[in-house]
C-alpha positions in Angstrom: 12.7 -20.2 5.6 15.9 -18.7 4.4 17.0 -15.3 5.5 16.7 -13.8 2.1 13.2 -15.3 1.5 11.9 -14.2 4.9 13.4 -10.7 4.3 11.9 -10.3 0.8 8.4 -11.5 1.9 8.4 -9.3 5.0 9.2 -6.2 3.0 6.6 -7.0 0.3 3.9 -7.5 2.9 4.9 -4.4 4.9 4.6 -2.4 1.7 1.2 -3.8 1.0 0.1 -2.9 4.5 1.5 0.7 4.2 -0.5 1.1 1.0 -3.6 -0.5 2.6 -3.3 1.8 5.6 -3.4 4.9 3.5 -6.4 3.6 1.5 -8.2 2.8 4.7 -7.4 6.3 6.0 -8.9 7.9 2.9 -12.1 5.9 3.4 -12.2 6.8 7.1 -11.6 10.5 6.5 -14.5 10.6 3.9 -16.8 8.9 6.4 -15.9 11.5 9.1 -16.3 14.4 6.7 -19.7 13.2 5.5 -20.9 12.7 9.1 -19.8 16.3 9.9 -17.3 15.2 12.6 -14.3 16.7 10.8 -13.7 19.4 8.2 -12.2 18.3 4.9 -8.4 18.8 4.8 -7.8 19.0 1.1 -4.0 19.2 1.4 -4.0 16.0 3.5 -6.4 14.3 1.0 -4.3 15.2 -2.0 -1.2 13.9 -0.3 -2.9 10.6 0.4 -4.0 10.3 -3.2 -0.5 11.1 -4.4 0.9 8.4 -2.1 -1.3 5.6 -3.3 -0.6 6.6 -6.9 3.1 7.3 -6.9 4.4 4.8 -4.3 3.3 1.7 -6.1 4.1 3.1 -9.5 7.7 4.2 -8.6 8.8 1.7 -6.0 6.6 -1.3 -5.5 5.3 -2.4 -8.9 8.7 -2.1 -10.7 10.3 -4.4 -8.1 7.4 -6.9 -8.4 7.5 -6.9 -12.2 11.3 -6.9 -12.7 12.3 -9.3 -9.8 9.5 -11.3 -8.2 7.3 -12.0 -11.2 10.2 -12.4 -13.7 11.9 -14.9 -11.4 8.7 -16.9 -10.9 8.1 -17.1 -14.7 11.6 -18.5 -15.2 11.0 -21.3 -12.7 7.4 -22.4 -13.4 4.6 -21.8 -16.0 2.0 -22.3 -13.3 1.8 -18.6 -12.5 1.9 -17.2 -16.1 -1.8 -16.4 -16.4 -2.0 -15.0 -12.9 1.0 -12.8 -13.4 -0.4 -11.5 -16.7 -3.6 -10.6 -14.9 -1.8 -8.8 -12.1 0.4 -6.9 -14.5 -2.8 -5.9 -16.4 -4.2 -4.6 -13.2 -1.1 -2.6 -12.6 -1.8 -0.9 -15.9 -5.5 -0.2 -14.9 -4.6 1.7 -11.8 -3.8 5.1 -13.5 -7.4 5.3 -14.9 -8.9 4.5 -11.5 -6.8 7.1 -9.8 -7.6 9.7 -12.5 -11.3 9.2 -11.6 -10.5 9.7 -7.9 -8.6 13.0 -8.7 -11.5 14.2 -10.9 -14.0 13.6 -8.1 -11.7 15.1 -5.5 -11.2 18.2 -7.7 -15.0 18.5 -8.2 -15.5 18.3 -4.4 -12.9 20.9 -3.7 -14.6 23.1 -6.3 -18.0 22.7 -4.6 -19.7 20.6 -7.4 -23.0 19.2 -6.0 -23.0 15.5 -5.4 -19.2 15.3 -5.7 -18.6 14.0 -2.1 -20.9 11.0 -2.8 -19.2 10.4 -6.1 -15.8 10.5 -4.4 -16.9 8.0 -1.8 -18.1 5.6 -4.5 -14.9 6.0 -6.5 -12.7 5.4 -3.4 -14.7 2.4 -2.3 -14.4 0.9 -5.8 -10.6 1.5 -5.8 -10.2 0.1 -2.3 -12.0 -3.1 -3.2 -9.9 -3.4 -6.4 -6.6 -2.9 -4.6 -7.4 -5.3 -1.7 -8.4 -8.1 -4.1 -5.1 -7.4 -6.0 -3.0 -7.6 -2.8 -4.8 -10.7 -1.5 -4.1 -12.4 -4.8 -0.4 -11.6 -4.5 -0.2 -12.8 -0.9 -2.4 -15.8 -1.1 -1.4 -17.1 -4.6 1.8 -15.5 -5.9 3.9 -15.7 -2.8 3.1 -19.4 -2.1 4.0 -20.2 -5.7 7.3 -18.2 -5.2 8.0 -20.1 -2.0 7.4 -23.4 -3.8 9.5 -22.8 -6.9 12.1 -20.1 -6.5 15.7 -21.0 -5.7 17.9 -19.5 -2.9 19.7 -17.4 -5.6 16.3 -16.0 -6.7 15.4 -14.9 -3.2 18.8 -13.3 -2.7 18.2 -11.1 -5.8 14.6 -10.3 -4.9 15.6 -9.5 -1.3 18.4 -7.2 -2.5 16.0 -5.4 -4.8 13.2 -4.8 -2.3 15.7 -4.0 0.5 16.7 -0.9 -1.5 13.1 0.4 -0.7 13.7 -0.3 3.0 17.3 0.7 3.7 17.7 4.4 4.4 21.4 4.2 3.6 20.9 2.9 0.0 17.3 3.9 -0.7 16.5 6.3 -3.5 15.3 9.9 -3.1 11.9 8.6 -4.0 12.0 6.2 -1.0 12.9 9.0 1.4 10.1 11.1 -0.1 7.5 8.4 0.4 8.7 7.7 3.9 8.4 11.3 4.9 5.0 11.6 3.2 3.7 8.6 5.1 4.7 10.1 8.4 3.2 13.4 7.4 -0.1 11.7 6.6 0.0 10.0 10.0 0.7 13.3 11.8 -1.9 15.4 9.8 -4.8 13.0 10.1 -7.3 14.3 12.7 -8.7 12.3 15.6 -10.6 10.0 15.8 -9.5 8.8 12.3 -5.8 9.1 13.3 -6.4 6.7 16.2 -5.7 4.0 13.7 -2.6 5.5 12.2 -1.1 7.0 15.3 -1.8 5.3 18.7 -0.5 8.5 20.5 -3.5 10.5 19.3 -6.9 10.3 20.9 -9.7 8.3 19.4 -10.5 4.7 18.7 -8.0 2.4 17.0 -8.9 0.1 14.2 -5.3 -0.5 13.4 -2.0 1.2 14.3 1.3 1.8 12.6 4.7 1.2 14.2 8.2 0.7 13.0 9.6 -2.8 13.4 12.9 -4.4 12.1 12.7 -6.6 9.1 15.3 -9.4 9.2 18.7 -7.9 8.5 18.8 -5.7 11.5 19.4 -2.3 9.8 16.3 -2.6 7.6 13.3 -0.8 9.1 9.9 -1.0 7.5 6.4 0.0 8.6 4.6 -2.9 10.1 0.9 -2.4 10.6 -0.7 -4.2 13.6 -4.3 -4.6 12.5 -7.5 -5.6 14.3 -9.6 -4.6 11.3 -9.1 -2.6 8.2 -6.1 -2.8 5.9 -4.7 -6.2 7.0 -8.2 -7.6 7.6 -9.2 -6.5 4.1 -6.2 -8.1 2.5 -6.6 -11.4 4.3 -10.3 -11.9 4.2 
């Protein structure tokens, strides 16, 4: 595998796992709250909802649409219908997240039954997102590997590397990186055992920084026993 190809695919997968990690964290926090083991931290929860909304919308999806998907469609028609469906799903996400914000606001306001409604909405969104990510990783990336040229991978890697490189990354990238780490630090044990191995509690998955090929590029790599990666790959 060429350096550019491996770099691009590694960053795409790392971003998927960062997104999946926060979604799993949302589900785990709700489970702990309903069980009465932790108090609801609304500031943390709103931060997580903001992350899963704004990170894909500002950084991840635009790079997929403008670089990965567009390059694939120029090389082969085999992915046209699949890409059309994935882009349609990108457009559906704001409505799903609006429902999540509505239910979260109702819960914060003390509306009866709103916690259960929020759990249902979150579970539906998580299933939707994991199916979307699995399709990209199990169908789109193999098509890309089969049909894209080295020059395509160079362009895609350069585009996605801007999300990963702290020297050239945008203000948005720095914001989301700081937000991710804040979510890790604010999540209470035992939920945080998955996000932060230095906190007490069980660990379903953990987050660490690891180098993506290129040396200076650092992305979050999630080492998973169950949860985000397991959901994407099952």
